[in-house]
C-alpha positions as CSV (number, residue, x, y, z in Angstrom):
1,M,92.4,80.9,97.3
2,P,91.8,80.1,93.8
3,N,91.3,83.2,91.2
4,I,88.3,81.9,89.3
5,K,86.6,84.6,86.9
6,L,82.9,83.7,86.3
7,Y,81.4,85.1,83.2
8,T,77.9,85.4,83.9
9,A,74.8,87.8,84.1
10,K,72.3,87.9,86.8
11,L,69.5,87.2,84.7
12,S,71.0,83.9,83.9
13,P,69.6,80.9,85.8
14,P,72.5,78.5,84.8
15,G,74.6,81.6,86.2
16,R,72.9,81.8,89.2
17,A,73.2,78.0,89.8
18,V,77.2,78.5,89.8
19,E,77.1,81.4,91.9
20,L,74.8,79.6,94.5
21,T,77.4,76.5,94.3
22,A,80.1,78.6,94.8
23,K,78.7,80.2,97.8
24,L,77.9,76.5,99.4
25,L,81.6,75.7,98.9
26,G,83.0,78.8,100.4
27,L,84.4,80.1,97.2
28,S,85.1,83.4,96.1
29,V,84.6,84.0,92.8
30,D,85.3,87.4,90.2
31,I,82.2,87.8,88.7
32,V,82.8,89.5,84.9
33,P,79.5,90.4,83.7
34,I,78.2,89.8,80.3
35,N,75.4,91.6,79.1
36,L,73.3,89.3,76.8
37,L,71.2,92.3,75.6
38,A,74.3,94.4,74.2
39,G,75.5,91.6,72.3
40,D,78.9,91.1,74.9
41,H,78.8,87.2,74.3
42,R,79.4,87.9,70.3
43,K,82.2,90.0,70.6
44,D,85.5,88.6,70.0
45,E,87.0,89.0,73.1
46,F,84.3,86.4,74.5
47,L,84.1,84.1,71.6
48,K,88.0,83.2,72.4
49,L,86.6,81.8,75.5
50,N,83.7,80.3,74.4
51,P,82.9,79.7,70.8
52,Q,79.5,78.7,71.5
53,H,78.8,82.3,73.0
54,T,76.5,80.7,76.1
55,I,77.2,81.9,79.5
56,P,77.9,81.1,82.4
57,I,82.0,80.1,81.7
58,I,84.7,80.1,84.4
59,D,88.7,80.7,83.9
60,D,89.9,78.9,86.5
61,G,93.7,80.0,86.4
62,G,93.5,79.5,82.7
63,V,91.4,76.4,82.7
64,I,88.4,77.5,81.1
65,V,84.9,75.3,81.8
66,R,81.9,76.1,80.0
67,D,78.1,75.4,80.8
68,S,77.0,75.6,84.0
69,H,76.2,71.7,84.8
70,A,79.9,71.3,84.0
71,I,81.1,73.9,86.0
72,I,79.2,73.1,89.0
73,I,80.4,69.7,89.0
74,Y,84.0,70.9,88.5
75,L,83.9,73.2,91.6
76,V,82.7,70.4,93.9
77,L,85.1,67.9,92.7
78,K,88.3,70.6,92.7
79,Y,87.2,72.3,95.6
80,G,84.5,70.6,97.9
81,Q,85.9,69.4,101.4
82,D,83.9,66.5,100.2
83,H,81.9,65.6,97.5
84,S,78.5,65.3,99.2
85,L,77.0,67.9,96.8
86,Y,77.8,65.5,93.8
87,P,78.3,61.9,95.3
88,D,80.7,59.4,94.9
89,D,78.1,56.5,95.1
90,P,77.6,55.4,91.5
91,I,73.9,55.1,92.1
92,I,73.3,58.4,93.8
93,R,76.0,60.0,91.3
94,A,73.6,58.6,88.2
95,K,70.2,60.4,90.2
96,V,71.9,63.5,90.2
97,N,73.5,63.5,86.8
98,A,69.8,62.6,85.4
99,A,68.2,65.5,87.2
100,L,70.8,67.8,85.8
101,H,70.2,66.7,82.7
102,F,66.1,67.0,83.3
103,D,67.4,70.6,84.2
104,S,69.0,71.2,81.0
105,G,66.9,69.0,78.6
106,V,63.3,69.9,80.1
107,L,63.1,72.9,82.7
108,F,65.7,75.3,80.9
109,S,64.8,74.5,77.3
110,R,61.2,75.3,77.7
111,L,61.8,78.3,79.3
112,R,64.4,79.5,76.8
113,F,62.0,78.3,74.1
114,Y,59.9,80.9,75.3
115,F,62.2,83.8,76.1
116,E,64.6,83.9,73.1
117,P,62.3,85.1,70.6
118,I,61.5,88.1,72.9
119,L,65.0,88.8,73.4
120,Y,66.5,88.5,70.3
121,E,64.0,88.4,67.4
122,G,61.7,91.4,68.5
123,S,58.8,89.0,69.4
124,S,55.5,90.1,71.2
125,E,54.1,86.5,71.1
126,V,52.8,84.5,73.9
127,P,52.2,81.3,72.7
128,Q,49.6,79.1,74.6
129,H,51.5,76.0,73.4
130,K,55.0,77.1,75.1
131,I,53.5,78.2,78.2
132,D,51.6,74.8,78.6
133,Y,54.7,73.3,77.6
134,M,56.6,75.1,80.3
135,K,53.8,74.6,83.0
136,K,54.6,70.7,82.3
137,G,57.8,70.9,83.5
138,Y,55.9,72.0,87.1
139,E,54.2,68.4,86.8
140,L,57.1,66.4,85.7
141,L,59.0,67.7,88.7
142,N,56.4,67.9,91.2
143,D,56.0,63.9,90.6
144,A,59.8,63.3,90.7
145,L,59.8,64.8,94.4
146,V,59.6,61.8,96.4
147,D,61.7,63.0,99.2
148,D,62.7,66.0,100.3
149,Y,65.3,66.8,97.8
150,M,65.3,65.5,94.0
151,V,67.9,62.8,95.1
152,G,66.8,61.4,98.3
153,N,67.0,63.7,101.9
154,T,70.3,65.5,101.3
155,L,71.2,68.6,99.2
156,T,72.8,68.0,95.7
157,L,74.1,70.1,92.4
158,A,70.5,68.4,91.4
159,D,68.6,70.7,93.7
160,V,70.9,74.0,93.4
161,S,70.7,73.9,89.2
162,C,66.9,73.4,89.4
163,I,65.8,75.4,91.8
164,A,67.8,78.3,89.4
165,T,65.3,77.4,86.6
166,I,62.2,77.0,88.5
167,A,62.4,80.4,90.4
168,T,62.5,81.8,86.9
169,M,59.7,79.9,85.2
170,E,57.9,80.9,88.0
171,E,58.5,84.6,87.9
172,F,57.6,84.4,84.3
173,F,54.4,82.2,84.7
174,P,53.5,81.4,88.4
175,M,51.9,78.2,89.1
176,E,48.8,76.8,90.8
177,R,50.5,76.1,93.9
178,S,47.6,74.1,95.2
179,K,48.3,71.7,92.3
180,Y,52.0,70.9,93.4
181,P,52.5,70.5,96.9
182,A,55.7,68.4,96.8
183,L,57.5,71.2,94.3
184,V,56.2,74.0,96.6
185,A,57.5,72.5,99.6
186,W,60.7,71.8,98.1
187,I,61.1,75.6,96.7
188,E,60.3,76.8,100.2
189,R,62.9,74.3,101.8
190,L,65.5,75.4,99.4
191,S,64.7,79.4,99.6
192,H,65.7,78.5,103.3
193,T,68.7,76.2,103.0
194,L,70.8,77.7,100.4
195,P,73.0,80.7,101.6
196,E,72.0,84.2,100.1
197,Y,69.3,82.8,98.5
198,E,67.4,86.3,97.5
199,Q,70.4,87.8,96.7
200,L,71.6,85.2,94.5
201,N,68.9,83.6,92.9
202,Q,65.5,85.1,93.7
203,E,66.4,88.8,92.7
204,G,67.7,87.8,89.4
205,A,64.5,85.6,88.6
206,V,62.4,88.6,89.6
207,E,64.5,91.1,87.4
208,F,65.1,88.7,84.1
209,A,61.0,88.1,84.1
210,E,60.4,91.7,84.4
211,I,62.8,93.1,81.6
212,C,61.5,90.2,79.6
213,E,58.1,91.5,79.9
214,T,59.4,95.1,79.2
215,L,60.8,93.9,76.1
216,R,57.8,91.9,74.7
217,L,55.6,94.9,75.1
218,K,58.0,97.2,73.4
219,N,58.0,94.7,70.6
220,A,54.5,94.7,70.5
221,I,54.7,98.4,69.9
222,K,57.2,98.3,67.2
223,A,55.0,95.9,65.6
224,K,52.2,97.9,65.2
């Protein structure tokens, strides 16, 4: 069995996507917890592994892979019994890649623009334009879901990556579910399809939203 170290935090949607992928592949990973609020990701030891000071990263017997999307592709290609989560067909794979870029470039980036000032800059603001920008992501994904999953009717890495972000977004700002029937159905489907979904994804999403809101309120008190 491989000896894979995963440097991550339960709060991190990208980190949870890696844990979900590992579980789907039947891989055991050695979790190395990184406390972002304590600045673990900026300590010299961590910066030697990732000068960009982001999580998650993996150390697979000395092979360092950064960025959740790169990591989950790597795990499937190296350890998957097949490539069903990241199909070999170039057309299907292109669609999966597009969805992974959608997660990083649209969904997660919009969530990050909201929480980073609170976590790292002492902000207490809840800018409406950032909330609206985030909620637009619900609409974009809902309209793209024309099948059971993001790419056809088979689970792929596109779903695993995006559900980690969407679950977190909804804990921050719950969607009006009647507006997004395809998205709601997709969330329910994945919550019952992905192994240990509550433990590996939902619990971290809830905890992250709660911590962020608690910190936001503390920042507001300090600003008075």
